[in-house]
Backbone as CSV, one residue per row, in Angstrom:
resi,resn,N_x,N_y,N_z,CA_x,CA_y,CA_z,C_x,C_y,C_z
1,MET,1.459,-7.872,24.638,0.428,-7.806,23.656,1.182,-6.624,22.268
2,ARG,1.353,-7.367,21.184,2.001,-6.163,20.556,0.955,-5.065,19.877
3,TYR,1.794,-3.967,19.567,0.935,-2.881,18.971,0.738,-3.477,17.656
4,LYS,-1.108,-2.703,17.547,-1.876,-3.284,16.038,-1.534,-2.008,15.336
5,THR,-1.711,-2.449,14.110,-1.895,-1.308,12.974,-3.277,-1.647,12.277
6,HIS,-3.601,-0.183,11.952,-4.467,-0.504,11.304,-4.863,0.221,9.604
7,GLY,-5.464,-0.599,8.824,-5.309,0.291,7.324,-5.381,1.528,7.331
8,ASP,-6.310,2.204,8.321,-7.046,3.825,8.092,-6.282,4.725,9.030
9,GLN,-5.171,4.099,9.809,-4.151,4.784,10.340,-3.550,5.924,9.679
10,THR,-2.804,6.873,10.297,-1.947,7.635,9.074,-0.687,6.914,8.972
11,ALA,-0.114,6.912,7.737,1.273,6.599,7.677,2.316,7.549,8.065
12,TYR,2.490,8.780,7.625,3.089,9.852,8.337,2.107,11.176,8.491
13,SER,1.687,11.041,9.404,1.047,12.450,9.630,2.060,13.882,10.130
14,ARG,1.556,14.664,10.722,1.796,16.212,10.785,1.748,16.773,11.444
15,THR,1.727,16.893,13.155,1.094,18.050,13.432,1.499,19.331,13.374
16,GLY,0.435,20.261,13.414,0.649,21.681,13.473,1.699,22.134,13.933
17,SER,2.346,23.234,13.666,3.436,23.968,14.274,3.953,25.213,13.675
18,ALA,4.319,25.636,13.776,4.626,27.426,13.623,4.833,27.307,11.906
19,GLY,4.014,28.009,11.326,4.332,27.563,10.224,3.818,26.794,9.180
20,CYS,3.396,25.981,9.838,3.024,24.640,9.367,1.680,24.177,9.774
21,LEU,0.610,23.738,8.696,-0.732,23.538,9.098,-0.817,21.324,9.225
22,PRO,-1.396,21.106,10.181,-1.522,19.448,10.079,-1.756,18.652,8.998
23,GLN,-1.145,17.894,8.994,-1.725,17.193,7.181,-1.656,15.629,8.196
24,SER,-2.974,15.126,7.867,-3.011,13.500,7.958,-2.065,12.725,6.880
25,GLY,-1.783,12.734,5.951,-0.750,12.305,4.591,-2.213,11.179,4.051
26,LEU,-1.161,9.880,3.715,-1.566,8.647,3.248,-2.349,8.031,4.673
27,THR,-3.380,6.901,4.012,-2.839,5.708,5.048,-1.911,4.521,4.990
28,LYS,-2.355,3.685,5.875,-0.877,3.054,6.079,-1.377,1.980,4.745
29,ARG,-2.963,1.997,4.471,-3.359,1.318,3.622,-2.922,1.854,2.135
30,GLU,-3.389,2.850,1.568,-2.584,3.682,1.134,-1.130,3.728,0.888
31,PHE,-0.356,4.008,1.435,1.022,3.632,1.751,1.751,2.589,1.036
32,PHE,1.211,1.035,1.630,1.328,-0.328,1.638,1.061,-0.107,0.192
33,ALA,-0.122,0.175,-0.263,-0.333,-0.746,-1.713,0.576,0.532,-2.517
34,ALA,0.895,2.334,-2.369,1.673,2.315,-3.529,2.864,2.279,-3.379
35,LEU,3.473,1.533,-2.484,4.759,1.307,-1.978,4.803,-0.809,-3.197
36,ALA,3.887,-1.275,-3.035,3.630,-2.545,-3.856,3.861,-1.904,-5.636
37,LEU,2.915,-1.268,-5.545,2.287,-0.524,-7.233,3.875,0.056,-7.401
38,GLN,4.797,0.797,-6.740,5.607,1.131,-6.627,7.394,0.316,-7.444
39,GLY,7.193,-0.528,-6.500,8.087,-1.514,-6.705,7.850,-2.548,-8.678
40,ALA,6.555,-2.926,-8.316,5.892,-3.459,-9.790,6.212,-2.733,-10.572
41,ILE,5.994,-1.811,-10.810,6.182,-1.049,-11.981,7.940,-0.462,-12.420
42,SER,8.423,-0.555,-11.080,10.291,-0.278,-11.496,10.310,-1.646,-11.751
43,ASN,9.874,-2.925,-11.882,10.496,-3.436,-12.691,10.528,-3.595,-13.966
44,SER,11.308,-4.340,-14.580,11.166,-4.129,-16.032,10.227,-5.282,-16.586
45,PHE,10.559,-6.739,-16.192,9.906,-7.925,-16.077,8.322,-7.185,-16.572
46,THR,7.760,-6.700,-15.119,6.274,-6.657,-15.139,5.656,-5.820,-15.809
47,MET,6.514,-4.683,-16.210,6.286,-3.763,-17.528,6.208,-4.632,-18.790
48,ASN,7.323,-5.203,-18.891,7.489,-5.718,-20.140,5.914,-6.901,-20.543
49,HIS,5.958,-7.710,-19.880,4.334,-8.322,-19.494,3.037,-7.977,-19.706
50,LEU,3.242,-6.337,-18.741,2.154,-5.767,-19.036,1.732,-5.692,-20.968
51,VAL,2.748,-5.024,-21.334,2.890,-4.166,-22.655,2.560,-5.429,-23.518
52,GLU,3.822,-6.798,-23.533,3.793,-7.708,-24.115,1.866,-8.138,-23.943
53,SER,1.197,-8.461,-23.306,0.125,-8.828,-23.200,-0.968,-8.106,-23.413
54,GLY,-0.584,-6.703,-23.711,-1.920,-5.698,-24.492,-3.030,-4.883,-23.165
55,ILE,-2.152,-3.522,-22.829,-2.249,-2.807,-21.495,-3.714,-2.846,-21.553
56,THR,-4.719,-3.346,-21.003,-5.926,-2.592,-20.802,-6.599,-1.639,-20.359
57,ASN,-7.404,-0.980,-19.778,-7.825,-0.522,-18.575,-8.620,-1.779,-17.772
58,LYS,-8.914,-2.607,-18.148,-8.905,-3.787,-17.307,-7.723,-4.653,-16.068
59,SER,-6.935,-4.890,-17.314,-5.865,-5.608,-16.789,-5.228,-4.604,-15.794
60,VAL,-5.233,-3.381,-15.804,-4.489,-2.080,-15.351,-5.612,-2.538,-13.866
61,LYS,-7.058,-2.204,-14.157,-7.607,-2.172,-12.855,-7.675,-3.695,-12.284
62,GLU,-6.895,-4.267,-12.101,-6.979,-5.508,-11.607,-5.566,-5.609,-11.129
63,LEU,-4.319,-5.217,-11.792,-3.571,-5.254,-11.026,-2.936,-4.428,-10.527
64,VAL,-3.952,-3.339,-10.346,-4.108,-1.961,-8.834,-4.887,-2.670,-7.603
65,GLY,-6.033,-3.195,-8.474,-6.308,-3.847,-7.387,-5.838,-5.494,-6.510
66,SER,-4.793,-5.599,-7.073,-4.312,-6.582,-6.270,-3.180,-6.311,-5.479
67,PHE,-2.656,-4.890,-5.808,-1.954,-4.185,-4.740,-2.597,-3.480,-3.108
68,VAL,-3.762,-3.420,-3.734,-4.502,-2.986,-2.394,-4.845,-4.296,-1.929
69,GLU,-5.318,-5.309,-2.340,-5.458,-6.497,-1.513,-3.668,-7.014,-0.575
70,PHE,-2.915,-6.839,-1.825,-1.436,-6.712,-0.735,-1.165,-6.122,0.389
71,ALA,-1.630,-4.915,0.328,-1.758,-4.041,1.360,-2.417,-4.343,2.783
72,ASP,-3.724,-5.352,2.443,-4.887,-5.386,3.460,-3.868,-6.445,4.200
73,LEU,-3.742,-7.406,3.193,-2.745,-8.817,3.585,-1.370,-8.487,4.286
74,LEU,-1.303,-7.402,4.431,-0.001,-7.188,4.768,-0.374,-6.866,6.111
75,ILE,-1.259,-5.610,6.225,-1.913,-5.296,7.791,-2.081,-6.368,8.598
76,GLU,-2.944,-7.159,8.069,-3.382,-8.501,8.391,-2.271,-9.675,9.101
77,GLU,-1.590,-9.740,8.329,0.060,-10.576,8.698,0.688,-9.450,9.990
78,LEU,0.736,-8.457,9.689,1.693,-7.563,11.036,0.794,-7.515,12.466
79,ASN,-0.785,-7.832,12.359,-1.268,-7.924,13.475,-1.637,-9.159,13.793
80,LYS,-0.816,-10.460,13.361,-1.285,-11.824,13.650,-0.302,-11.283,15.211
81,ASP,-0.624,-12.425,15.592,-0.138,-12.285,17.207,0.752,-12.962,16.879
82,GLU,2.171,-13.159,17.751,3.410,-14.173,17.515,2.807,-16.039,18.106
83,ASN,2.049,-16.136,18.978,2.078,-17.000,19.124,0.949,-17.807,18.910
84,ASN,-0.554,-16.933,18.651,-2.024,-17.263,18.177,-1.865,-17.166,16.909
85,ASN,-1.405,-16.550,15.948,-1.835,-16.313,14.374,-2.824,-15.509,14.349
């Protein structure tokens, strides 16, 4: 059986040690969504398209929502059993 990942698990948690407080960090879902966002906004084609089509609050919200959906789909795909899907 493969290890399952969950969106609410921390991506990079840190336990406390001498002089350092424990930190939970971002969830895997938040981390995956942030990576998708980072990739998109670093792509000049994506940014040019947004500027040319007129950036609005609605278009930005829709775009950001799609990155969260990408994260959810990635987690779902990672959890598929190799034999049973």
